[in-house]
Residue, then its C-alpha position, 0 to 999 in steps of 0.5 A: x544091631x542098634x536102631x534109632x527107631x525102636x518102634x519098628x513096623x509090624x507087617x505080620x505076626x506069625x511064628x514059623x512052624x515046623x513040619x511033622x515027620x513024614x517017615x520014620x528014618x533009619x538015622x545016622x549010623x553014629x549012635x553017639x551023634x544021635x544021642x548029642x542031637x537028642x540032648x540038644x533037641x531035649x534042652x530046646x524043648x525044655x526052653x533052654x536053648x543050646x544055640x544051634x543044634x549041631x550034634x556037638x556037646x560043646x560049651x553052649x549045650x554044656x551051659x544050657x544043661x547047667x542052667x536047666x539043671x539049676x532050675x530043676x534043683x539038680x547037681x550042676x554038672x553040665x553033663x547029661x547024667x542020668x538024673x538030667x537025662x530023665x528030667x529032660x525026657x531025652x529020647x534018642x529014637x525020636x531025635x531025627x526026623x525025615x522031612x519032605x521038601x514042599x513047594x512052600x519051601x521053595x517060595x521062601x527063597x529070593x535074592x540076597x543083595x549085599x548092598x543096603x540100597x539093593x536090600x531096600x529095593x526088595x519087597x521081602x528079604x528071603x532066604x538066599x538058599x534052600x539049605x539056609x532055609x532048611x537049617x533055620x527051619x530046623x534050628x540046626x547048623x548047615x554042617x549037621x544037615x550035611x552030616x545027616x544027609x551025606x552026598x545029597x545036594x541039600x540046596x538042589x532039593x526039589x518038592x517031594x524029595x526028602x532029607x533027615x533033620x533034627x526033630x526041633x520043636x517049640x518049647x511049651x509056652x510060659x510066661x516070664x516076669x522078667x529078662x535078665x540079659x547076662x552080658x558077661x556070659x552072653x545069655x538071656x534068661x527069662x525068669x519067673x516071679x521067684x527068680x527061677x529060669x523058664x528060658x534061656x537063650x545064647x546071644x551076641x552083644x555089642x563089639x564095642x564095649x562102650x555101646x553095651x546097654x546097662x541098668x534096667x529097662x523095659x519091654x516097649x514093643x514086640x514086632x514080628x517080621x519087622x521092617x528096619x530103618x537103616x541110619x548111615x549115621x549108625x553105620x559109620x563103616x558104610x560110606x556109600x549111603x548118605x540117607x536113611x533107607x527102609x529095609x523090608x522085612x524077612x528072615x534076612x532083615x538086620x533084625x531078623x524075624x522079631x524085634x523086642x524094642x526096649x524102653x532104653x532108646x535105640x536098643x533092643x533084643x532081635x533076630x538075626x540074618x546070620x544065626x550060625x554067628x550068634x555069640x561069634x561076632x558083635x552087634x552095633x549095640x543091641x542083643x542078637x538072637x537066632x530068629x527062633x529064639x527071638x520069636x520064642x523069647x517074644x512069645x514069653x514076654x509082654x510090653x512092660x516086662x522088666x529087663x535087667x543087664x547084668x555083667x556076671 
C-alpha cells in the first residue's frame, strides 16, 4: 500500500493480546499436524515468523527456520533437525490450546463495505466475521482453524463456547538497530548492531516493479491503529471516487493495525486487511505484513531506525 501522507493519525496505541488457555485440549488426532504447529509456534515465539501458522512445513516455514539457524550458528538445513528443535524449544504438547469465545470477541465484528465511500462512512473498519477475527487473534489460517475444529461453525460461535487454536504468543521484546527489506525474497529482517538477525517477517511488495523502493531510508513515524487517506490519484483502477477520503482505523483498514512511515516520501511498512494474501498479491508500492507482524516490528524499532532495501 502506498500513501501520499506518511504521517498518519494515531487513534490508539495498544497491541492486541492473546488470551490464555482455558482448558487442556486433547488436540488433533494427527501427531504430525501437532508437531508442525509446534514448529511454527516456536519459530514465531523466537521472533522468526513463519507467516501464517497453517500446520504445513512450507516454503516460509523453511525460510524462517534457515534464518533462525543462521542467527544461532546452526547448520542451515531449513529443517527441524535435533539441534534446531532444541534451540527453538519446540513443545508439541503445548502447541494447541482451548479458547473460550467471549462477548468482547463479538464486539470486534462489524460491517465490511466494499466501496471506498462506504468504508469512509464508518467509525471503524472491524472484522467482518468471528472466524476471521479468531484466525488473526491466533495468527493462523482459517483452514487450520477448521481442521482443528471439524464440524464446528466457527463463524457462529457464541460466548462461552470453546474451540481449539494454535498457542500463538508474542516474541520476547528485542530492540533492533536496522531494518533490511529483502525485495527479492520478500522478507523483512530486523538486525542488531553486528548484523545478526533478531526478527524475520514475510511481506508483500509492489506489484509494479517500477514502484519498488530503493536505496536507504529511515523510520519517520510509528502509528498504531492509523487512519488512511484514500487519494484516487494513487488508485487509477478506482473510477468511482474523485476526491480524497479519510478511511477510519481498524484491522480492516488498508494499512491494517500499524503504519511504520519511512523518510522516503509516500512509503511505509504496514499491516493488511487480508493476512492470508501476504506474499501472494502485490501492494501499490509499500511493504505489507500481517497485522501481528507489523505490530511486532513496530515494537522492535523506533523513529530514526535506518532502513535498507536490497534485492538479493
